[in-house]
N, C-alpha and C positions, 0 to 999 in steps of 0.2 A: 343474062346467064347467071345462074346461082353459083356460089362458091361454098360448098359444104365443109371444106377442110377445117375452118375454125370451130364450127359447131361440133363436128365429129370429134375433134381433139378435146374440146371442153366437156363433152358428154362423159368422158372417162372419169371426170372429177365431180360429176353431178351429185353423187351421194355425199361426198365430203363437203362440197359447197353448201348443200342443203343443211347439213349439220351446223355449219358455221352460221348460216342465216337464222336458223331456229334458235341457236344459242343467243345471238344478238337480239332476237325478238323477245326472248325470255328475260333479257336484262337491259331494258330500254333506259336511255339516259338523255336528259334534256340538254338544251343548247349550252355549250361551253362547260358541260359537266360530263363529257363523253370520255372519261378517263379509262374505264374498263374497255370500252369499245376501241379506243385508240391503242390500248395495250394489246388487244386481240389482233387488230390490224397489223401492228408492228411485229408481233410474234409470227404471224403468217408470212409477212414479207421477209422476215429473217429466215424462216424455214425455206422459203423459195430462193434465197440467196440474192434478194433484191435490195439495193441501196435505198435508204429512206431517211427522212428528216422529220422529226416530231416537233411539236410545239409551235407550228406555224399558225399564226392567228389564234393563239392560246392552245386549243386542243386539236388543231388540224395537223395533217400528215401529208408529205409529198414524197412519193416514190420516184426514183429515177431509173429508167431503163435505156441503155445505149444500144443502138443497132450495130450492124456489121461495120459500117463506116460512118464517119461524121460528115454529113454534107451541109452542116450549119443550120439545118431546119429543126424546129421544135414544135411539138404539139402537146396540148393539155387535155386530159380526160378527167372529168370531175364527177364525184359522187358525194351525196350528203349523208351524215351519220346520225343525226339527232332524232329523238322521239318527241311525242306530244304530251302535254300535261292533261291527260284524259284517262278515264277508267276503262279498262278492257272488259268486255262481257263475253269473250270466247271461253270455251271449256276444254280446248285441246291441251296436250301435254306441254307445249312450248308457249303457253300464254304468259303474259307478263307476271313476273314475281313481285312486282311493286305496285301498291295502290297508287292511283293517280298518275301513272306513267304508262305509255303504250306506244308501240310502233304502229301508229294508225295511218301512216302515209307511205310506208314501204321503203323507208330509208335503210332498213336492215337489208332489204333485197338489193338496193342500189350499191351499198358498200360491198356486199358479197359478189355482185357481178363485176365490180371493178377489181376486186381481188382475183377473180377468175381470169379477167383480161390481163392483169399484171403477170400472172403465172404463165399464161400462154405466150405473151409477148417476150417474156424473159427466156423461155425455153426455145422459142423458134427464131427470134431476132430476124425476122424476114422483112427488114426495113433498114433504111439508112437515116441517121439523125438521132434524136433523143425524144423519148416519151416521158412526160411528167404526169404522173397519176395523182390527182388532187383529192384527198379524203377530207371533206369540208365539215366543220362543226356548224351548229347554230343556224340552220336554214329556216327553222320555224319561228320567224319573227325576231330573230336575234342578229340578222345581217352578218352571218358568219363569213360569207364570201367577201364582203367589204372588209371584215377584220383581217382576213388573209391577205387581201390586196394591200391594206394599210401596213401590214407587217412585211411588205416587200415581196409578195408572192411572185410577181412577174419580173422583178429585178433579179431575184435569187434563182428563179426557175423560169427562164424566158419561154414564152409560147407564141408562135406565129398564129396559131388558131386554137380555140378551145371548144370542146364538145361536152354535152351532158345528155343523160337519158333518164326519164321518169316513167315509172309504171303508170298505166292508164286503164282502169277497170271498164271504161266505156268502149274499149276496143277488144276484140276477141283475141285470145292467145295466138301468137304466131303472126300478128300484124304489127306494123310500125307506122306511126303517123308523123308527118313533117308539116310544119306551118311556115311558109315563107313570110318574112316580115314579122309583124307583131304576133306573138304566140301566146303570151300570158300578160295579164293586165298589171298596171301599176296598183299597188296596195297602199292606201292611206288610212290612218286611224283618226277618228273624230271623237271628241269628248265634249259634251255640252253640260254645263253646270247652271242650274236654275235656282235663283234665290227669291223666295216669296215671303209670306208671313204666315206662320202656323196659327191654328185655331181649332175651334170645335166644329165637327162635321155638321152639327145641327144649326150652326150660325155661320155659314160660309161667307156672308156679306161682311163679316168682321175679319176675314182672313184674305190673304192673296195666295190662291191655290197653285202651287208649282206643278201638281199633277195635271191640272187642266192645261196649263201652259205647255207642258211636255207633250200632251196630246196634239195640240195645235202645231207645235214644231214638227212632230213626227209626220203629220199630214202634209204640211208645207214642204218638208224635205223630199217627200216622195214625188212632188210635182216638178222638182228641178229637172229630172231626167225626161219626164214626159212632155214638159213645156219649154225647156231651155236647150236640150241636146238635140242636134240634128238627127232625125230618124234614121239616117244612113250611118250615123256614128253609134257607138256603144258605150254605155256607162251604167254603173250601179251605185245607188245610195241605200245602204241598209243600216238601220238603227237596231242593234241586236240585243241591247241590254238597257233596262230601265230600273233604277233604284230610287225608291221614295217611300217614306213612312214605314210603319210596322204592321205586318199582317195581323198581329194580335190586337191592334188598336183600331177598331173599325170606325171610330168616331173622331179620330185625330187627324186633322189636316196638317201635313208636315210643312216645315219651313223650306225644305230644300229637295231638289230632285236632280238626278244625274242620268244622262243618256250616253251610251258608248256605241260606236258602230264603225262601219268601214265604207270607203269610197273606192270604186274600181273604175279605171279608165285606161285608154290606150294613147290618146293624143294629149300632149302637154297643154294645148289650148283648151281642151275640154276639162282637164284637171284644174287648170287655173280658174276657169269659169265656175266650176262647182264650188271650189273653195270660196270664191268671191260671193257667190249667191248665198251660201250658208252663212258667211260672215255678215251679210246684209239682213237675212231673214231672222236669224236667232235673236239678236238683241231687239229687233223691231217688234217681233211677235210678243216677246216678254214684256216690252214696254207698254204694249197695247192693253195688257192685263194688270199693269201696275207692278210687275216683277222686273227683275234684271236677269240677264243670262249672258254667259261668256262661252265662246267657242275655242277649243284647242284643236288645231288641225296639224297633224303630223304626217309627213310624207315618208313612208316606211320603205317600200321597194319601188324602183322605177319599172316600167314595162319591160318584159322580156322580148327583145326584138331580134329575130334571126337575120343574119346577113345572107344576101342572096347567093353568093358563090358557095358559102359553106352549107347552106340549106340544100343546094343542089348536090354537093358532095355527099351529104348525109343521106339524101334520097337514093342516090346511086349505090352507095354502100349497103343501104337497107335492102334494095332490090337484089343485090348480090347475095345477101344472106337469106332472105325469106321469099324472094321471087317478086316480080313486078306486080302481080295481082294482089299481093298482101301488103303493099305499101300505099298508104293514103298520102298523096303528095300535097293536098290542100286541106289538111285537118282543120276544122274550125277553131279559131282561137278560144282560149278559156279565160273566164273572168277570174280564175284563180291567179295567184302570184308566185313568183320564184325569185330567190335572190341570186340565182345564176345571172340575172339581169345585170348585176354589177360587173361581172366578168365580161359580159358581152358589150358593155360600155367601154371596156379597156382593150379588148381584143376581138377580132372577127371570129364568129363561131356559129353554132346552131344547137338548139335544144329540141330533142325528139321525144316522142311518147311511145312506150312499148305496151302493146296490148296484153292484158292478163285476165280479162273477163271479170265478172262479179257484179257489175253495175246493173245487169239485167235482173238480178235478184234483189236489187235495192241497196246493195252494199258498195258504196263509193269510198273514196279517200276520206279520212277523218271520221269514219264510222266506227262505233265501239265494237263492231263485230268484223271489222276488216282484217284480212291477213294477206300477205304477199303470196303470189302464186309461184311456188318453187319450180314448177315445170318450165318456166320461161328463163330460168337462170342461165343455162348454156346459150340461149338465143341472145339475151341482152349482153352477156360477156363477149360473145362472138362479134356482135355488132360494134361494141366499143373497140375491141382489138382490131377489127377490120378498118375502122375509121383511122386508127393510128397508122396502119400499114398503107392505106390509101394516101394519107397525107404525107407520108415519109417514104414513098416508094422511090426506088433508085431511078 
């Protein structure tokens, strides 16, 4: 049975929230630089009459909303605030005003939806206990969630459960997807440095070509998943950048080459195996060609693993908002990563994905022509608010 009340309530503020979202989109800020964004959030919370605390995890904010009675329970709702270091190629009025910065992942929409949920929860207070609304910095590779945790997030603002919502262009607007168990992959960064001996391209026998070595390392790295990972498991090894030589020097064999890429996995055992195999392959292949190579393997984000009970709560709440037919209870996991994973390591919770469309036209997250779909703002805000109400009902 659906519960239209939160959505109907929030639709009254749709135009105002859309203006906020587009203002944030036009002024994107990178991780731990969200000073203007944090100021806008604080100004809105102040206007709503909501208690809030800034500077948590550097530029993070936590708002506190108390229900009718205090039953001792606490729930956290989280939204990320930062943008990406990429050039926007849209031409609408609210496009980014800054070169090289863009809200290409919809965090402007996430922040706006949490503001809408905050206003609704504050005005209605149809719950007992306390809601902590977590406006998080630095999700895009900066581990802002960990920074907030290290700054005492859960000691200062206790949470029995935590929930988060991310827009998902691969789902149609009006649909919500939940993935029990692993929902997003672990994200690791790899950097391979190859040292050879430079020389003349016409006399390669007098050089040790690091570009050739890089090619063999790339080929071998791609075999790790196909030949070492169980076909019923899932992993990705992608070498996404190669730097060597000078394009203007067609006959100069460089002395050095550098590869940078990412590894994605869900199981710690698979993650360990891939790191071990890369550590074995990289120096061995280089040595076979008379070069040397070193591997730097950095574990950036752990996998985002939903807790069973909280995933069920999230699915039930979603059904109450959009109807059972519009909830995907077993949405396939994504090989993308999320630093909400750090919070789920500390507290039980669930991460859901909100349909907004767009992928069918080739525009997914981190695309230079991406934009958040403002039509789903009331829906996402209502879902977040309903999660708090469900978790803290009398």
